[in-house]
C-alpha positions as CSV (number, residue, x, y, z in Angstrom):
1,M,-5.5,4.1,12.2
2,L,-5.7,3.8,8.4
3,D,-8.8,1.4,8.4
4,W,-7.2,-0.8,5.7
5,P,-8.5,-4.3,6.2
6,G,-5.8,-7.0,6.3
7,Y,-2.9,-4.4,6.9
8,L,-1.2,-3.1,10.0
9,V,1.2,-0.3,10.8
10,W,4.5,-1.8,12.0
11,R,6.6,1.4,12.2
12,Y,6.1,5.1,12.3
13,E,8.1,8.4,12.4
14,I,6.8,11.8,13.5
15,D,8.7,15.0,12.6
16,E,6.9,17.6,14.8
17,K,9.0,20.5,13.4
18,V,7.8,20.1,9.8
19,K,4.5,18.4,10.8
20,K,5.1,15.1,8.9
21,L,4.1,11.6,9.8
22,K,5.4,8.5,8.0
23,L,3.7,5.1,8.5
24,W,5.2,1.8,7.4
25,V,2.4,-0.7,6.5
26,R,2.4,-4.4,5.7
27,R,0.0,-7.3,5.4
28,K,-1.2,-9.0,8.5
29,R,0.3,-12.4,9.1
30,G,-1.8,-15.2,7.6
31,D,-3.4,-12.9,4.9
32,K,-1.9,-14.6,1.9
33,K,-4.5,-14.0,-0.9
34,F,-2.6,-12.3,-3.7
35,V,-4.3,-10.9,-6.8
36,C,-2.4,-10.1,-10.0
37,S,-2.8,-6.5,-11.1
38,G,-2.6,-7.5,-14.7
39,C,-5.3,-10.2,-15.1
40,G,-7.0,-10.4,-11.6
41,R,-6.0,-14.0,-11.1
42,C,-5.2,-15.3,-7.6
43,V,-1.4,-16.1,-7.5
44,K,0.5,-17.9,-4.7
45,T,4.1,-17.3,-5.9
46,I,6.0,-14.2,-4.8
47,H,8.7,-12.9,-7.1
48,E,10.0,-10.1,-4.7
49,I,9.0,-7.7,-2.0
50,C,9.2,-3.9,-2.6
51,E,8.0,-0.7,-1.0
52,R,5.9,2.1,-2.5
53,E,5.5,5.5,-0.9
54,I,2.1,7.1,-1.2
55,R,0.4,10.3,0.1
56,Y,-2.4,9.8,2.5
57,L,-5.0,12.1,4.1
58,P,-3.6,14.4,6.8
59,V,-3.8,13.0,10.3
60,F,-4.6,16.0,12.7
61,Q,-2.1,18.7,11.5
62,F,0.4,16.2,10.1
63,Q,1.0,15.6,6.4
64,T,0.9,11.8,6.1
65,T,3.0,9.5,4.0
66,V,2.4,5.7,3.9
67,I,5.2,3.4,2.9
68,L,3.4,0.2,1.8
69,E,5.2,-3.1,1.5
70,L,4.0,-4.7,-1.8
71,Y,4.6,-8.0,-3.4
72,R,5.6,-8.6,-7.0
73,L,3.9,-11.8,-8.0
74,R,5.0,-14.4,-10.5
75,C,1.8,-14.7,-12.5
76,P,1.7,-17.6,-14.9
77,D,-0.2,-15.5,-17.5
78,C,1.4,-12.1,-17.1
79,G,4.8,-12.8,-15.7
80,P,6.1,-10.7,-12.8
81,K,3.4,-8.1,-11.8
82,I,2.8,-6.1,-8.7
83,E,-0.1,-7.3,-6.5
84,Q,-3.5,-5.6,-6.7
85,V,-4.3,-3.5,-3.6
86,E,-7.8,-2.0,-3.2
87,Q,-6.5,1.1,-1.5
88,L,-4.3,2.0,-4.5
89,P,-6.5,2.4,-7.5
90,S,-3.8,3.4,-9.9
91,K,0.0,3.9,-10.2
92,S,-0.3,7.4,-8.9
93,P,1.5,8.2,-5.6
94,F,-1.8,8.8,-3.8
95,S,-4.2,6.6,-1.9
96,K,-7.8,6.0,-3.0
97,R,-9.1,8.0,0.0
98,F,-6.7,10.9,-0.9
99,E,-7.9,11.0,-4.5
100,E,-11.5,10.9,-3.5
101,E,-11.1,13.7,-1.0
102,V,-9.0,16.0,-3.2
103,G,-10.5,15.0,-6.5
């Protein structure tokens, strides 16, 4: 649905009255390559798991929000840092595709 390699939608909510769609997304099982957002180093140790809510492109007539499960990594160089995700180019609450389409 999202065309995010290595990720899957594991839960969704549709509110037809206000035309909103929420998708919960997490990494596929076995995809354990984590990259530190600070230095770009591959890291194996997870510090904690958190969620980030981002705006995505509309799906049909529904405003779409993606709730992405992210890992905070324990980088030996940087300390605890959030993992680097290709679909999230910055700390803004928008996906890369949303920024490209709107920007």
